C-alpha positions as CSV (number, residue, x, y, z in Angstrom):
1,X,100.7,103.5,80.9
2,X,102.6,100.2,82.2
3,X,103.8,100.4,85.8
4,X,107.6,100.6,86.0
5,X,109.2,97.8,87.5
6,X,110.0,98.1,91.2
7,X,113.5,97.9,92.8
8,X,114.5,96.5,96.2
9,X,117.3,97.4,98.5
10,X,118.6,95.2,101.2
11,X,118.8,97.3,104.4
12,X,120.1,95.5,107.4
13,X,119.6,91.9,108.6
14,X,116.4,90.9,107.3
15,X,115.0,94.2,106.3
16,X,114.2,95.4,102.7
17,X,113.0,98.5,101.1
18,X,110.9,98.0,98.0
19,X,110.4,101.0,95.6
20,X,107.8,101.7,92.9
21,X,107.0,105.0,91.1
22,X,103.8,104.5,89.0
23,X,102.7,107.2,87.1
24,X,99.1,107.2,86.9
25,X,96.9,109.1,84.3
26,X,94.5,110.7,86.8
27,X,94.6,113.9,89.0
28,X,95.8,113.4,92.5
29,X,92.2,114.2,93.6
30,X,91.2,110.9,92.2
31,X,94.1,109.0,93.2
32,X,94.0,110.0,96.9
33,X,90.8,108.1,97.8
34,X,91.9,104.8,96.0
35,X,94.8,104.9,98.6
36,X,93.0,106.2,101.6
37,X,89.4,105.1,101.8
38,X,88.0,101.7,102.4
39,X,86.0,101.9,99.0
40,X,89.1,103.0,97.2
41,X,91.4,100.2,98.6
42,X,88.9,97.6,98.0
43,X,89.0,98.3,94.1
44,X,92.5,97.1,93.9
45,X,94.5,96.3,97.2
46,X,92.7,95.2,100.1
47,X,89.4,95.2,102.1
48,X,89.9,97.7,104.9
49,X,88.3,96.2,107.9
50,X,89.2,99.2,109.9
51,X,90.7,102.6,108.5
52,X,90.7,105.5,110.8
53,X,91.8,108.2,108.5
54,X,94.3,110.3,110.6
55,X,97.6,110.2,112.2
56,X,97.7,107.4,114.8
57,X,94.6,105.8,113.5
58,X,93.9,102.2,113.6
59,X,94.1,100.1,110.2
60,X,93.4,96.5,109.3
61,X,93.7,95.4,105.8
62,X,92.9,92.1,104.3
63,X,94.9,91.8,101.0
64,X,92.6,90.9,98.0
65,X,95.4,88.6,96.5
66,X,96.7,86.8,99.4
67,X,95.1,85.2,102.3
68,X,96.4,87.4,105.0
69,X,95.2,90.2,107.2
70,X,97.5,92.9,108.6
71,X,96.8,95.4,111.3
72,X,98.6,98.4,112.6
73,X,98.5,102.2,112.8
74,X,98.6,105.3,110.3
75,X,101.9,106.6,110.9
76,X,101.9,109.5,108.4
77,X,99.0,111.5,107.1
78,X,99.2,114.6,105.1
79,X,95.9,115.0,103.3
80,X,96.3,114.5,99.4
81,X,99.9,114.0,99.8
82,X,101.1,111.2,102.1
83,X,99.5,108.0,103.6
84,X,101.7,105.7,105.6
85,X,100.5,102.5,107.1
86,X,102.8,100.6,109.8
87,X,101.4,97.0,110.1
88,X,102.3,93.9,111.8
89,X,104.5,95.9,114.2
90,X,107.3,97.0,111.9
91,X,106.3,96.7,108.2
92,X,105.7,100.0,106.5
93,X,103.8,100.9,103.4
94,X,104.1,104.4,102.3
95,X,102.2,106.4,99.5
96,X,103.6,109.9,98.5
97,X,101.6,111.5,95.8
98,X,103.1,114.2,93.4
99,X,100.8,115.9,91.1
100,X,102.1,116.1,87.4
101,X,100.2,118.8,85.8
102,X,96.4,118.7,86.2
103,X,95.5,115.2,85.0
104,X,98.5,112.8,86.2
105,X,100.0,111.8,89.3
106,X,103.4,110.2,90.2
107,X,103.1,107.8,93.4
108,X,106.2,107.5,95.3
109,X,105.6,104.1,96.9
110,X,107.9,102.2,99.4
111,X,107.3,99.0,101.3
112,X,109.9,98.8,104.3
113,X,109.6,95.2,105.4
114,X,111.3,92.1,106.9
115,X,111.8,89.0,104.9
116,X,114.4,87.0,102.7
117,X,115.5,87.5,99.4
118,X,112.8,85.1,98.0
119,X,110.3,87.1,100.0
120,X,111.4,90.2,98.6
121,X,111.3,89.0,95.0
122,X,107.9,87.6,95.5
123,X,106.7,91.0,96.8
124,X,108.1,93.0,94.1
125,X,105.9,90.9,91.7
126,X,102.8,91.2,93.8
127,X,103.1,95.0,94.1
128,X,103.6,95.1,90.4
129,X,100.3,93.3,89.9
130,X,98.7,95.5,92.5
131,X,99.8,98.8,90.9
132,X,98.5,97.5,87.5
133,X,95.2,96.9,89.2
134,X,95.3,100.3,90.8
135,X,95.7,101.9,87.2
136,X,92.9,99.7,85.8
137,X,90.5,100.7,88.7
138,X,91.2,104.4,88.4
139,X,90.9,104.5,84.5
140,X,87.8,102.5,84.7
141,X,86.2,104.9,87.0
142,X,87.5,108.1,85.4
143,X,84.9,110.4,83.9
144,X,84.1,109.2,80.4
145,X,85.5,105.8,81.0
146,X,83.4,102.9,79.4
147,X,81.4,105.6,77.4
148,X,81.7,105.9,73.8
149,X,80.1,108.5,71.6
150,X,76.9,107.1,70.1
151,X,77.3,105.8,66.5
152,X,76.5,108.2,63.7
153,X,73.0,107.8,62.1
């Protein structure tokens, strides 16, 4: 399922809030580790040089698609529901998982950041690509993915 386009909202000064709500064809138990473990993050978003998986824990991410490393803290943590990382002092990325039945998940994502109008447009495109990579990574590792039935004899 294609990731819906993100939206942006100018807050005040140079603050923007980006929103995405990708509907992923996987149970939240599969999605959660992709957003909150070094192994999961490295499959689509960033190498997690440091990731202390608890409220107040340290986090250092090196984006896979940009030559940039960001560091900060875990500022919200509700196991299998909410993970929020505040990086570079005041930029915040938040993943809020909402199970839809037993085999799909809605991710309510926000990126509360500083920047300019052009930065915001660029970031929307970057996050669009990232969520498409997330869905590809999740569906590639889902049980049965990549396996076909043997041909009939």
